[in-house]
Residue, then its C-alpha position, 0 to 999 in steps of 0.5 A: m600448504r597448497r591444499r590449505d591455500a586453495l581451500a581458503f580461497v574457495l571459502a573466501t570467495g564462496a562467503a564473499p558478500l553479495a555486494l561483490r556480485a553487484q559491483s559495476t562501474k555503472v551507477r544505476r538510477l531509480a525513480w520513485i514516484s510518490g504522493s509525499p516524500v519517501a524519506p525519511s520513513d520506515v518504508w525508505n529504511e526497509f527498502l535501503a536495508g533490503m537493497r544492501r542485502y542484495g549488494w546495492d548501496e545507495g550512492r555507491n552503485f545506485t541512486v534514487e530520485n523521489l519524484r513527488y506529485g503531492g497527491d494531485s492527480e493533475r500533476l501525476a501524468a506530468t510526474a510520470a512523463e518526467a520519469a520516462r524522460g529521465k532514462f531511469d533504470v527502474i521506476i518505483a511506483a507507490g500505489t495504483p495511480p502512480a503505477l498506471a501513470a508510469k505505465t502510460a508514460t513508458s512501455t520500455i522502462p521497468i516499473v515496480f509497483y507496491f501497495v496496489g489494491d487490485p493489480i488486475g482490476s486496475g489494468l496494471v497487469a493481465n495476469l499475476a503469475r505472468p504479468g508481461g510487459n514492463v510492469t510487476g510488483l506487489g499488491g492486491f488485497g485478495a478476495g474477502v479483505h473488505g468483507k472481513m473489514l465490515e465483519l470486524l466493524v460489526e463485531a466491534v459495534p453490534r448495534a451498527k445497522r446502517i453503515a456508510v461506505l466511502v467509495n470512489p467510482l473513478f477508482p477501478a478497484h473499488t468495484t471489487f472492494a464494494a462488491d466484497a463489502a456488499a456480500a458481507a453486509v448481506r451475511k451480517k444483515v446490515a445496510l450499506g450507504p455509499i458516499e462518494l470520495r473521488s479526491p482529497a478536494d471532495l473530503d468536505n462534501a463527503i463529511a457533510a454527507i456523513v453528517r446528514q446521513k448519521p450512519d451507525a458506523l463507517l467503512i472506508l475503502s482503500q485508495p492511495f490519497l487516504f494516507n494523507l487524509g488520515p488525521r482529518m478522517a480520524s478527527m471527523a470520526l471523533r467529532q461525530r462519535l462515529p465508529a470507523i474502520s479503514p485498511i490503513e494502520h497509521v490512520t488508527q494510530e491517528g485516532l480512527l477506531m480500527s484498521y485491518g489490512p496489510r502493512i506497507v513496510d512489508d512491501a518495502r522489505r520485499m521490493p528490493y527483490f524485484v529491483d535487484r532481479i531487474l537490475r541484473g537482467d530479468l524482464p519485469g514481465s517474467l516476475p510474478v506479482e506478489q500479493p500480501t500474505q499477512f493482514y493486521l488488525a489494529v484497535n484504538q481503545k482511546t478512541a473507543k472510550a471517547i465515542g462510547v464503544t466497548i470493544p469485545p475482549t475477544l476482538l482485542q485479543r486478536a489485534e496486533v496493535v492496541v492503541t491506549 
């Protein structure tokens, strides 16, 4: 009986849920800086599910305060300063501008970023393997992604010879992204015409420039505020019968012709790993930044028909998502 009882005890404690290891009398506080509300969303659901796998239950041993700046860059610094004053255990930053603002606001509170285009080029970290300081997370499109976007656009619309590129000269990552696209343009023998889009307030001017230039197609370089501009971008492209590609899948769901890029929910599934490690005592600077390993092609066939584009069957076969 003693041997059986001892074995039962070992099995019970060995199989104990991770939640037992996360038990603490202290409720840990997380700040989540974002342009729009995080919840309800797939990102929020995936994050909570991941935290539960590590033994963290919202409301029991951790809480989240969503600090929103509404996509307004002028409000962002104040929002980050609010997070720094709040003495949170971890700050989660949704995208490059919030991560940079948080890094400026505090050098002591751990910061976990996600869906960042270029962690090194933007100045968030000096090294992906050894980020150092109080910042780490998930991000980086990797070399060649924006070039691949251009190649896919040309494959979908072979007649396209003049391609407009929406670019933000104030966004450091766009230097790399634009160079990537330019190299692909040389290979595909197409001409690129840059059109500036520095903020949501500039969208009308950018659209007016597109109408004047009458390009054959449009390449949209990634930047955070595009998430909220998706419907307007898709509507403009439809009105102008303009084939366009972005790295954001939901914009294709809203009517843009194509997208190619990572999915934000993949970052949300992985983010609890970083938060858990930090809450258990690891320094953020010792946790390597992780880049996306999977990219998804989405094609809106309904839009293709509306603007008179015939997507090659070979391209449709490679798409993870086809909107009909």
